[in-house]
N, C-alpha and C positions, 0 to 999 in steps of 0.2 A: 161296338161289339165286334164288327167285322175286323177292324184294325187289331183289336185285342186277340182275336182268333188267329190272325195272320202272324202276329208276333209270337203267340204261343206255339204255333206250328214250327216256326223257325227255331225257337229255342229248343224244342224237342228234337229237331233233326240236326241242327248245326252244333249245339252246345252240349248235347247229351245229358241234360238235366231232367231226365224223366224216368228215373229208375222204377218208380211205382208202376208205370205203364209197361216197362220192360218185363217186370216180374210177372204181371198178369199175362202179357203176350207170350212170353217164353214158357210160362207154366203150361199154357194150353198146348204149345208146341211139344213140351216135354211129355205130356200125356199121350200125344199122338205119335210122336216119333222117338220116344225114350231118350230125350236129350237131358243133359244135366247142367244146370246153371250153378256155378260155384261161388260167384261173387258179384256184387253190384253196389256202388256207392255214388254219392253226388258228383264227384269230380272225375272218377275213372271207373271203367267197367272192365272186368276180367271174366269173360264167359267161357266155360269149358264145355265142349260138346264131345261126348264119347260115342263111338260106334262099336257096338258089341261084336265080338267074334271069339274064336277059340284061343287067340294069342295071349300070352301073359302080359300084364300091364307094363313090365319093364321093356317090352319090345314095341310099345306103342309109338306110332309116328306122331311127333309133337309139332304142331303148327302154331306160330304166333301170327295173328292177322290183324290188320288195321280195322278197327270197328267202322262200319259204314255210317253215313249220315242218315240213311233210311233203313228201317227195320227189314225191308224187303231185300236189301243187299245181303245182310247177314243170313237171312233165311235161305237165300239162293245158294250161298256158299255152304251152309250146313247141308243142304240137299246134295250138293256135289260131293261133299265129304262122305255122306252116307252111301251114295251110289258107288263111289270108288271103294269104300270099305266092303260093300257087298261083293263087288267084282273081284277084289284082291284078296278078300278074307283076312285083311289086316285091320288092326285097331288104330284109330286116330283120336288124338286129343287136340281139340281145336280151341285156342284161347283168343278172345278178342280184347283189344286194348285201344285206347284213344290215340289219335295221331300225335299228340304232344308227349304222351308218356312212352310210347313204344320205342322210339330211338334211344331214350335214356335207359329204358329197361334192357334193350339190346346191348348197349355199351357196358352196363353192369354185368350182364351175362358173359360178355367176352372176358371180363376181368376174373370172374368167379369160375368160369368154365361150365356153368349151368346153362348150356345152350339149347335152343330148340333145334329141331331137324330142318325146319323150313321157316323163313321169315318173309312176310310181306308188310311193308310200311310205306305209306305215301311219301313221307319225308325222307326216308332212307335213300331215295333215288339220288339226291344231291347232298345229303349230309353224312352218309355212312357208306353206301355201297362202293363208290369209286375208291375210297380210302382202303376199305377192306380187301378189294381186289388187288390194289397196289401192294398191300402188305402180305399177300398170299394167304389170306384167311378165308377165302371163298372157294367153293368147289367149282371146277370147270364144268359148265353145263352145255357144252357144245353138242353132246349127243342127244340132249333133249330138244335143242333147237334145230338140229340138222334135218329131221324129217319134215319140218314145217318152215324151214328157212326162207323158201321162195314165196311164202305167203305174207311175209312182213314187208313193210315199206323200208326204203334205205335209211331214213332218219330214225326209225324205230330200232333197226338193227345196230346202227351206229351208237345208240344210247347204251347198249348193253355189251358192246365190244370193247372191253376194258383192258388196261395194261397191268400185268403182274410183274412187279419189280424183281421179285425173287426168281422167277422163271424167265425173265427177260423176254416176254412175249405177250401178245394180245390174244384174247379169246372171249367167248361168251360166258361171262361170270354171273349173269343174271338172266332171268326170263321175263320178257315184256308181258304185262297183263292188260293194261289199258293206257290210253294217252289222252292228253288235253293240251290246249293252248290257252292264251289269255283272251277272254271275250269281253265285250262291252255290253252291259245290260242297262236299260233305261226305262223310264215310265212313259209309255206312249200316250196315256191319257193326260199326263201333265203337259206335254208339248202341244197336244191338241187343244188344251185349255187356252193357249195363247195363239191359236190359229195356225199351228204348224203340224206337219206330219213327217214321216220318215223320208219321204222324197225331197224334203227341203233341206236335209242334212248334207252339207258339202262333203266332197271326197278328197279335197286337198287338205294338207296338214293344218295350215293356219286357219282356213275357213271352218274346218271341222270343230276345232276347239273353241273358236270364237262363237260358233253357233250355241254351244252349251253355256258360255258366259252370258250371251244375250238372253238365253232362256231364264237364267237366274235373275237377271235384272227385271225382266218382264213379269215373272212370277212374284217377285218381291213387291212390285208395284201394285199387285192385286192382293195385298195383305198377307202374303206368305213370307213374312219377314225373317223366319228362321230357316229357310230352305237354302241349300247350297247346290251348285250345279254338278260338282265333281266329287265322288266318293273315293278318292285316291289315298291308299294307305301309305304313310310316310315314316313309320316307326323304324327303329333299329332292332326290333324283336320279331317282326312278322315276315314270313317268307313271301307274303303278298307284296311287300315293299320291294324286295330285290327282284322278284319276277317281273313286276311292271317296269322297274327301271331297266332291267336287261332288255325289255322290248323297246323302251325309249332309245337305248343305245343302238339297237338294231335299226330303229327308224333313222337315226343320224349316221348310219353306216360306220359305226365304231366297232372295230374288230380288236377285242382285248387279247385273244389268243388265236394264232393262225392255225391252219389245218395240220401243221406238223407239231403243234403243242407248244410253240414258242411264244413267250410273253411279248406283247407289242406296245406296252405302255410308255416306252422310251421314245416313241415316234411323235413328232410334234402334232401331226394330224389326229392322232389318237388322243393325246392330251387335250387338244382343242375340242374334240368331239365330246369327251367326258365333261369338260367344263360347260360346254354349250347345253348338254343334256341336263346337268345339275341346275344351271341357270333357268332353263325352261320350266322344270318341274317345281322349283322353289318359288318362281315368280307367280305361278298359279295360286300358290298358298298365300303369298304375301299380298296378292291383289284381292284376296277374300273369296276365292271360288272353291276352296276346299275347307271343310269344317276345322275349327281351331284346334280340336283335340286329335286330329289325324296323326300327328307325330307320336301319340301314345297308343294308337290302335294296335290290336292284335288281329290275327287272321279273321275271326268272326265279325269284327266290328264294321267292316264295310258292308257285309251282308245285313247286319242288324240295322244300320242307318239307311240302307236302301229299302228294306222291307218296311221300315217305319216312315218312309217318304221324307226323310231328312235330307236326302240327296236325290237329284234327278237321274243321274247315271253313275255307274261305277264299273271299273275293269275288275274282272275276277278270273282266276285260273281254272275254274271248273264251271259247270252249269248248275251249281248248287243253289243259286238264287232262284231261277225259275223252277227247278226241281222241287224246292220247298213249297211251291204254290201249285203244284200240278193237280191237286185234288179240287182246287177252286178254278174251274174252267174259265170263268169270266176274267180273273186276274191273269191266269196262265196264257190264254190265247188272245185276249183283247187289250189288256192293260200293260203287261210287261213286254218289252221287246229286247232282242239281242242283235248286235251289230258287229261287223268287222271293223278293224282299224281303218283309218283313212290311208291314202298313199303317203309315202315318206315325204319329208320336207323337200327333197330334190325332185319329186314327182314320180319316182319309181313305185311300183306296187310293193306293198308290205310283204316282207318275209316273216313268217311266224315261228317263234321259238316253241318247240314241242317238248312237253314234259311227259316222260314215259315212266309209269309206275311199274315196279319190278319186284319179282320174288327171287330170293337167293337161298342157297343151302350152304351152311357153314362147313368149312373144311374139317372141323373137329366134331361135327355132328355124328351121332351114333348110327343113325339109320339112313345112310347115304343112298342105298339102292331104293328103298321105299320112297324117300323124298323125291327122287328123280322120276320114279314111276308115277307118283301122284301128279307131278308137274306135267309129265307127258300126257296124262289124261286131261288135266285142266286146260292145256293149251289147244286142245282140239277146237276148231272154229265154232262148232255148234255148242260146245260147252261154255266157252267164253262169251259167245253172243247171248246165250240165255242169262248168264250172270250179269252182263251189262244192261240188258233190257230190264232186269229186275231192279236195277239202280235207276230206272226211268231215264236212261241216256245221260246221266250226269257226266260220265266219261265216254270216250269214243273208242271203238275197237282198234287193235293194233294189226289185225290181219285183214288183208285186202278183200278176201272173199266175203267177209262179214259186212263190208261196206255196201254190198249189193242188196242187203236185206232192206225191204221196204220200210222198216222201222226208222231207218236213218234218212229216208227221203220223203217223209210225209210233209207235203207242202203246207198243210195247215199248222204244223208244229214248226214255227219259224226259228225257235231256239236251236233245236236239233238240226234243222236244215242249214242254218248258218254255220254251225259247228262242222257239219259234214263238208260244206263248201271250203271252209278254211283249211281243213286237214286233208282234203283229197284233191283240191283243185289249185291251191295256192302253194308257193314255195315255202318250205319249212327247213328248220335246222334244230338239232338238239342243243342243250346247254353246253357251255364250254368245258364242263368236267370230263366230257368224252374225249376231248383233245388233250387235256392235262388234268389229272386228278387233284393237283394242287388247288384248282379252282373251287373244289368243294369247301376248302377252308375259307376262301374269300366269301362264299355264301354263308357258311356257318358263323363267321364273325360279323356278318351283316355290314360289310364295308360300305356298301352304297347307302344303306339306311343311316349309318353313322355320318357319312359325308353330308347327307341331306340335313340331318339334325345339327351338324356343326354350322351350317349356313343359317338355318332357321332359329336356332337357340343361342349359339355362340357368336353369331354375326360374322362368320368368316365369309370371304368372297368366294364365288364358285371356283376361281382359280386357286385360291389357297386350299380349299377343301379337296380339290382335284389332286394337288401335289401331296397332300397328307394321305389321301387314299392310295395313290400310286406308290408312295414310299412303303406303306404297309403291305400292299400286294407284292411288291418286289421282295420284301422280307419273307413273305410266305413262300413264294416260289423258290427262293434260295434255300429255305429249310427243306424243301422236298427234293432237292438235287442230290 
């Protein structure tokens, strides 16, 4: 029953298959706060929240926002919208959409011209925003960021300082909302079952991964024949695949794009590093330490396998796995653990790739002034901090004053404490799209996931898969010139 409840909780929060619960929950909210729910179905949810005022509907500020994994996230944003509506006297129409549908919906809107005034999408950061900035389709939001610019970390600012090809200049074409990096979650009680604890986990690269391989062998000797040590997503459809592989490339000190935005894949050391990284990750699969269906996984699947104890550990680019178990204190505090990555293979400390989730205003949006006024209200440190706390710390603040809040330093909460350490004390860098927007297409096309699958499914060598991937990357960059 406990396992069933845990899986049910996960499905409700991660996969959004709980519309009957949403209807009840949001109906109660509607009675209290006069909110309007306009749609809900099994695969996608489009929730509209209207804030009453004297302005006509045609002048409403329209916001499309990524639906949260937790109801509390959506409720917190709805409160922010209501509060700003009261302050500004303006009407807001807030629509929620799932993370898979929203980028597609936005792309269609760009074609039809039926644009929202403001968009926030978790996947737009690397699949949409750099391209739209390059094409001159986003509003310059420098005046929104200017009053709070000194409150952001350098890596966060770099993530939204994008190039506009039409105007031949860089500026802030997006506003940072929150950030994350890739964490490692593991079952502490499973490693304790074989007489180990977190202090036994080596910090050198080879020893770290060998530890998990040994855990699998020992657990299987105790009748856990179907358990795997590593929940690594290997498909050519999941963003989790390329995010983890980007971190592996960082571990091997492979620089695909230099700081001036120049592609480096023609260098022998870069080609060798890509091949070595592909060889390392595919060898783990071939040796049987990753589940056989990992090449078909989508983003929720490593979470699902982890929460069902099919794997002992998994890397994940948010704290969604522990967040899904927060209501069960025994699981959250005593059974699940969160770790940093080990040192790089050469012994250097790991540098973490930071993902910064961003909000944008379309250049052709009708309510430019209202959209920027709302963003200026939203990015006040106390407003954003309250929003992120409502999400139970699944994401981390982008503003340094918020880092001082005791919520992020609770030593009992090892998940958030580790995330805080990784993002405030360790070296970080943004994804390569900030250096050259052509890299967004590399991610969109899942070049790394395809290379991995060419090795695992089509039996190419790592060297052959590397050359194939490089050829396509070079084509992409040529198309962007």
